[in-house]
N, CA, C and O of each residue as an XYZ file, in Angstrom:
480
protein
N      -9.113     -1.097      1.353
C      -8.066     -2.048      1.678
C      -7.951     -2.147      3.198
O      -7.823     -1.128      3.878
N      -7.995     -3.353      3.726
C      -7.856     -3.573      5.165
C      -6.400     -3.913      5.465
O      -5.833     -4.834      4.878
N      -5.806     -3.161      6.383
C      -4.419     -3.373      6.786
C      -4.432     -3.931      8.202
O      -5.102     -3.392      9.082
N      -3.687     -5.019      8.420
C      -3.698     -5.678      9.730
C      -3.104     -4.772     10.808
O      -2.324     -3.864     10.520
N      -3.490     -5.040     12.047
C      -2.980     -4.268     13.186
C      -1.469     -4.429     13.319
O      -0.784     -3.480     13.700
N      -0.930     -5.621     13.010
C       0.518     -5.847     13.078
C       1.265     -4.956     12.094
O       2.295     -4.376     12.440
N       0.757     -4.845     10.875
C       1.396     -3.998      9.866
C       1.278     -2.529     10.268
O       2.236     -1.770     10.118
N       0.128     -2.123     10.772
C      -0.045     -0.739     11.228
C       0.985     -0.397     12.303
O       1.638      0.644     12.238
N       1.126     -1.283     13.294
C       2.076     -1.046     14.384
C       3.496     -0.966     13.843
O       4.266     -0.099     14.257
N       3.853     -1.857     12.926
C       5.190     -1.849     12.333
C       5.462     -0.505     11.655
O       6.520      0.092     11.852
N       4.514     -0.042     10.868
C       4.685      1.225     10.148
C       4.781      2.396     11.127
O       5.600      3.295     10.934
N       3.964      2.394     12.160
C       3.986      3.492     13.132
C       5.238      3.487     14.004
O       5.630      4.535     14.518
N       5.876      2.322     14.181
C       7.022      2.195     15.084
C       8.382      2.307     14.403
O       9.401      2.241     15.091
N       8.442      2.472     13.090
C       9.712      2.495     12.371
C       9.825      3.745     11.500
O       8.819      4.357     11.143
N      11.079      4.121     11.158
C      11.266      5.272     10.268
C      10.559      5.045      8.929
O      10.538      3.935      8.397
N       9.989      6.116      8.408
C       9.223      6.049      7.161
C       9.841      7.004      6.146
O      10.161      8.148      6.470
N      10.004      6.529      4.926
C      10.441      7.365      3.810
C       9.254      7.537      2.877
O       8.537      6.579      2.591
N       9.048      8.766      2.401
C       7.977      9.017      1.447
C       8.598      9.400      0.113
O       9.427     10.305      0.023
N       8.172      8.686     -0.917
C       8.624      8.966     -2.271
C       7.544      9.704     -3.032
O       6.371      9.333     -2.992
N       7.954     10.755     -3.728
C       7.027     11.543     -4.534
C       7.710     11.860     -5.859
O       8.885     11.549     -6.050
N       6.975     12.475     -6.764
C       7.546     12.855     -8.061
C       6.832     14.090     -8.588
O       5.656     14.322     -8.305
N       7.570     14.872     -9.358
C       6.968     16.021    -10.020
C       6.007     15.523    -11.094
O       5.970     14.330    -11.392
N       5.238     16.429    -11.670
C       4.360     16.052    -12.784
C       5.161     15.467    -13.941
O       4.671     14.620    -14.688
N       6.418     15.940    -14.079
C       7.283     15.467    -15.157
C       7.967     14.144    -14.821
O       8.644     13.568    -15.673
N       7.799     13.653    -13.586
C       8.352     12.365    -13.191
C       9.684     12.428    -12.468
O      10.272     11.378    -12.206
N      10.195     13.623    -12.129
C      11.448     13.739    -11.386
C      11.206     13.277     -9.947
O      10.402     13.882     -9.238
N      11.893     12.207     -9.500
C      11.605     11.626     -8.184
C      12.246     12.393     -7.028
O      13.209     13.139     -7.206
N      11.690     12.187     -5.859
C      12.208     12.755     -4.618
C      11.853     11.784     -3.496
O      10.809     11.133     -3.527
N      12.739     11.699     -2.505
C      12.444     10.879     -1.327
C      12.791     11.677     -0.077
O      13.792     12.392     -0.043
N      11.963     11.550      0.939
C      12.125     12.305      2.177
C      11.842     11.385      3.354
O      10.881     10.616      3.334
N      12.686     11.469      4.383
C      12.395     10.723      5.610
C      11.466     11.583      6.467
O      11.606     12.804      6.533
N      10.529     10.925      7.108
C       9.581     11.645      7.950
C       9.650     11.121      9.378
O      10.081      9.996      9.629
N       9.221     11.952     10.290
C       9.289     11.631     11.712
C       8.026     10.909     12.154
O       7.313     11.355     13.053
N       7.769      9.788     11.504
C       6.658      8.955     11.929
C       5.382      9.146     11.138
O       5.143     10.182     10.518
N       4.592      8.123     11.186
C       3.298      8.093     10.506
C       2.291      7.491     11.476
O       2.644      6.674     12.326
N       1.045      7.898     11.340
C      -0.005      7.386     12.227
C      -1.223      7.027     11.388
O      -1.651      7.799     10.529
N      -1.774      5.849     11.647
C      -2.978      5.428     10.935
C      -4.192      6.150     11.496
O      -4.384      6.222     12.709
N      -5.002      6.677     10.600
C      -6.274      7.287     10.987
C      -7.378      6.247     11.000
O      -8.323      6.339     11.784
N      -7.253      5.249     10.119
C      -8.214      4.150     10.019
C      -7.548      3.030      9.223
O      -6.320      2.993      9.138
N      -8.314      2.129      8.647
C      -7.745      0.978      7.937
C      -7.124      1.312      6.590
O      -6.519      0.439      5.968
N      -7.252      2.537      6.124
C      -6.733      2.863      4.800
C      -5.962      4.176      4.750
O      -5.231      4.417      3.789
N      -6.104      5.029      5.755
C      -5.500      6.364      5.698
C      -4.373      6.517      6.724
O      -4.518      6.162      7.894
N      -3.236      7.061      6.243
C      -2.067      7.309      7.079
C      -1.849      8.815      7.165
O      -1.883      9.516      6.154
N      -1.625      9.307      8.387
C      -1.370     10.721      8.626
C       0.126     10.956      8.780
O       0.796     10.272      9.554
N       0.643     11.932      8.036
C       2.049     12.330      8.093
C       2.083     13.834      8.345
O       1.279     14.578      7.782
N       3.012     14.282      9.190
C       3.142     15.704      9.501
C       4.239     16.318      8.635
O       5.332     15.764      8.522
N       3.940     17.462      8.027
C       4.945     18.232      7.293
C       5.470     19.322      8.211
O       4.738     20.232      8.601
N       6.761     19.215      8.554
C       7.407     20.235      9.368
C       8.396     21.036      8.521
O       8.478     22.258      8.649
N       9.146     20.349      7.656
C      10.198     21.010      6.888
C      10.194     20.640      5.410
O      11.176     20.917      4.720
N       9.166     20.046      4.913
C       9.143     19.614      3.514
C       9.048     20.804      2.565
O       8.374     21.795      2.846
N       9.734     20.681      1.445
C       9.601     21.665      0.374
C       9.286     20.931     -0.921
O       8.177     21.036     -1.445
N      10.265     20.183     -1.438
C      10.068     19.461     -2.701
C       8.947     18.442     -2.595
O       8.100     18.348     -3.483
N       8.943     17.676     -1.506
C       7.910     16.648     -1.335
C       6.523     17.282     -1.297
O       5.599     16.802     -1.954
N       6.379     18.350     -0.536
C       5.085     19.046     -0.454
C       4.645     19.517     -1.840
O       3.512     19.268     -2.254
N       5.545     20.200     -2.556
C       5.209     20.699     -3.894
C       4.836     19.553     -4.829
O       3.890     19.661     -5.609
N       5.593     18.446     -4.744
C       5.311     17.286     -5.593
C       3.934     16.700     -5.301
O       3.170     16.415     -6.223
N       3.617     16.520     -4.017
C       2.344     15.890     -3.656
C       1.143     16.752     -4.025
O       0.072     16.231     -4.337
N       1.320     18.064     -3.990
C       0.238     18.952     -4.410
C       0.022     18.835     -5.916
O      -1.116     18.816     -6.385
N       1.124     18.756     -6.677
C       1.032     18.669     -8.139
C       0.717     17.259     -8.632
O       0.042     17.086     -9.647
N       1.209     16.251     -7.908
C       1.075     14.851     -8.316
C       0.870     14.018     -7.046
O       1.853     13.666     -6.394
N      -0.353     13.697     -6.678
C      -0.618     13.051     -5.390
C      -0.180     11.585     -5.272
O      -0.243     11.022     -4.179
N       0.256     10.961     -6.355
C       0.724      9.571     -6.260
C       1.996      9.524     -5.421
O       2.906     10.330     -5.614
N       2.052      8.569     -4.482
C       3.226      8.476     -3.619
C       3.456      7.034     -3.172
O       2.619      6.152     -3.360
N       4.621      6.840     -2.576
C       5.017      5.537     -2.060
C       5.650      5.758     -0.688
O       6.437      6.688     -0.510
N       5.312      4.918      0.268
C       5.959      4.942      1.574
C       6.796      3.678      1.695
O       6.343      2.590      1.340
N       8.020      3.822      2.199
C       8.897      2.680      2.403
C       9.304      2.647      3.870
O       9.766      3.644      4.424
N       9.123      1.489      4.486
C       9.407      1.307      5.899
C      10.216      0.024      6.026
O       9.807     -1.018      5.515
N      11.373      0.088      6.709
C      12.210     -1.101      6.827
C      12.840     -1.144      8.213
O      13.286     -0.122      8.735
N      12.871     -2.334      8.803
C      13.521     -2.557     10.080
C      14.643     -3.555      9.839
O      14.392     -4.744      9.642
N      15.887     -3.067      9.853
C      17.032     -3.913      9.525
C      17.210     -5.056     10.520
O      17.526     -6.176     10.118
N      17.014     -4.794     11.800
C      17.181     -5.837     12.815
C      16.215     -6.993     12.592
O      16.569     -8.153     12.806
N      14.999     -6.678     12.164
C      13.995     -7.711     11.908
C      14.125     -8.295     10.506
O      13.641     -9.395     10.238
N      14.774     -7.562      9.623
C      14.944     -8.028      8.247
C      13.676     -7.978      7.411
O      13.548     -8.707      6.428
N      12.732     -7.114      7.799
C      11.498     -6.986      7.019
C      11.116     -5.515      6.869
O      11.608     -4.642      7.584
N      10.243     -5.283      5.936
C       9.729     -3.939      5.723
C       8.473     -3.998      4.879
O       8.008     -5.070      4.492
N       7.944     -2.833      4.607
C       6.740     -2.725      3.780
C       6.877     -1.531      2.851
O       7.547     -0.547      3.164
N       6.234     -1.641      1.718
C       6.153     -0.550      0.763
C       4.677     -0.346      0.467
O       3.983     -1.280      0.064
N       4.197      0.876      0.666
C       2.795      1.169      0.394
C       2.696      2.126     -0.785
O       3.591      2.938     -1.016
N       1.619      2.024     -1.513
C       1.354      2.908     -2.645
C       0.006      3.561     -2.413
O      -0.918      2.926     -1.904
N      -0.111      4.823     -2.784
C      -1.387      5.491     -2.593
C      -1.412      6.886     -3.157
O      -0.538      7.298     -3.920
N      -2.444      7.600     -2.758
C      -2.660      8.994     -3.173
C      -2.648      9.855     -1.917
O      -3.214      9.489     -0.887
N      -1.990     11.008     -2.023
C      -1.863     11.908     -0.885
C      -2.744     13.138     -1.040
O      -2.915     13.672     -2.136
N      -3.296     13.569      0.078
C      -4.010     14.844      0.161
C      -3.208     15.729      1.100
O      -2.949     15.346      2.240
N      -2.810     16.918      0.632
C      -2.044     17.851      1.460
C      -3.008     18.870      2.063
O      -3.739     19.549      1.344
N      -2.999     18.968      3.401
C      -3.960     19.819      4.108
C      -3.245     20.855      4.971
O      -2.211     20.564      5.570
N      -3.796     22.056      5.030
C      -3.240     23.102      5.891
C      -4.257     23.602      6.916
O      -4.010     24.578      7.624
N      -5.385     22.933      6.985
C      -6.397     23.256      7.990
C      -7.320     22.056      8.157
O      -7.294     21.112      7.367
N      -8.128     22.116      9.193
C      -9.097     21.055      9.422
C      -8.659     20.064     10.483
O      -7.602     20.207     11.097
N      -9.494     19.057     10.685
C      -9.303     18.076     11.760
C      -7.980     17.323     11.645
O      -7.261     17.188     12.635
N      -7.650     16.831     10.447
C      -6.402     16.084     10.275
C      -5.187     16.973     10.508
O      -4.199     16.523     11.088
N      -5.245     18.239     10.063
C      -4.142     19.171     10.304
C      -3.945     19.390     11.802
O      -2.812     19.362     12.283
N      -5.017     19.606     12.537
C      -4.923     19.806     13.991
C      -4.374     18.551     14.670
O      -3.573     18.652     15.598
N      -4.795     17.383     14.219
C      -4.292     16.125     14.769
C      -2.795     15.991     14.495
O      -2.045     15.539     15.361
N      -2.357     16.380     13.297
C      -0.938     16.321     12.946
C      -0.123     17.181     13.908
O       0.928     16.754     14.385
N      -0.598     18.371     14.188
C       0.116     19.260     15.118
C       0.206     18.631     16.505
O       1.260     18.691     17.138
N      -0.868     18.034     16.982
C      -0.863     17.396     18.311
C       0.068     16.190     18.355
O       0.643     15.892     19.402
N       0.226     15.489     17.226
C       1.021     14.263     17.196
C       2.514     14.499     17.000
O       3.286     13.540     16.997
N       2.940     15.749     16.837
C       4.368     16.022     16.690
C       5.122     15.530     17.917
O       4.732     15.824     19.047
N       6.201     14.781     17.698
C       6.996     14.283     18.816
C       7.718     15.430     19.519
O       7.851     15.421     20.743
N       8.183     16.414     18.753
C       8.841     17.587     19.303
C       7.851     18.743     19.250
O       7.646     19.341     18.194
N       7.241     19.055     20.377
C       6.201     20.083     20.414
C       6.741     21.499     20.232
O       5.963     22.449     20.152
N       8.078     21.652     20.165
C       8.653     22.961     19.858
C       8.552     23.265     18.367
O       8.774     24.401     17.949
N       8.224     22.270     17.573
C       8.072     22.448     16.130
C       6.624     22.783     15.807
O       5.721     22.558     16.612
N       6.426     23.320     14.623
C       5.077     23.668     14.179
C       4.804     22.969     12.850
O       5.639     22.994     11.946
N       3.659     22.360     12.738
C       3.276     21.697     11.487
C       2.961     22.746     10.425
O       2.201     23.683     10.670
N       3.558     22.575      9.236
C       3.210     23.428      8.090
C       2.016     22.842      7.358
O       1.258     23.554      6.699
N       1.862     21.516      7.489
C       0.767     20.854      6.807
C       0.612     19.430      7.284
O       1.439     18.917      8.037
N      -0.444     18.804      6.843
C      -0.705     17.392      7.129
C      -0.890     16.685      5.796
O      -1.542     17.200      4.888
N      -0.316     15.513      5.696
C      -0.471     14.692      4.500
C      -1.274     13.468      4.903
O      -0.891     12.737      5.816
N      -2.375     13.249      4.227
C      -3.180     12.050      4.456
C      -3.029     11.179      3.217
O      -3.472     11.537      2.126
N      -2.388     10.018      3.410
C      -2.170      9.079      2.308
C      -3.261      8.018      2.354
O      -3.449      7.350      3.372
N      -3.971      7.870      1.251
C      -4.970      6.811      1.116
C      -4.271      5.639      0.439
O      -3.942      5.700     -0.746
N      -4.048      4.572      1.202
C      -3.287      3.413      0.728
C      -4.165      2.544     -0.167
O      -5.282      2.183      0.202
N      -3.641      2.211     -1.355
C      -4.385      1.306     -2.237
C      -3.645      0.002     -2.501
O      -4.200     -0.912     -3.110
N      -2.374     -0.094     -2.042
C      -1.626     -1.339     -2.198
C      -0.489     -1.347     -1.184
O       0.081     -0.303     -0.866
N      -0.167     -2.536     -0.680
C       0.938     -2.681      0.258
C       1.669     -3.980     -0.053
O       1.051     -5.018     -0.286
N       3.004     -3.902     -0.051
C       3.840     -5.069     -0.333
C       4.816     -5.287      0.811
O       5.322     -4.326      1.389
N       5.082     -6.544      1.140
C       6.072     -6.870      2.156
C       7.441     -6.951      1.497
O       7.579     -7.494      0.401
N       8.456     -6.406      2.172
C       9.839     -6.440      1.688
C      10.621     -7.374      2.598
O      10.588     -7.218      3.819
N      11.333     -8.357      2.013
C      12.180     -9.252      2.812
C      13.490     -9.441      2.126
O      14.353    -10.160      2.631
C-alpha cells in the first residue's frame, strides 16, 4: 500500500491513538507519543510505558491507529498488523526517536498498514 507524503506528515505531526484487543476481543486504546514512517507501509511506534497494549499486540497483532486534528477537522484511521520488537535496528531507531531522551524504550512496534481511511 502506498501512502502519500501528505498523509505521512499528518500522521507524524499529530497525536496518535493505537487500538488493540486481547485474543478474546477485549479492546484497549492507548495514546502514543508520536509515530514515524519507516517506508510507504510501515509505521514505527515506541513503547515506553505500555502494558495492556503491548500484551495485546504480542497475542493478537491486529491493530488500528486513529489520528485526528480538530482544528483542521480531518483525521485518518489505519488498520494493520503489529510486530513487537525488543532488539534490532527498529528497536534502536525507536530509542533514538524518543522526544524525551530521559526515557528508555521498552520496545518498538512496527505496524504494517494494509488499509487507511480518511475521517471527516
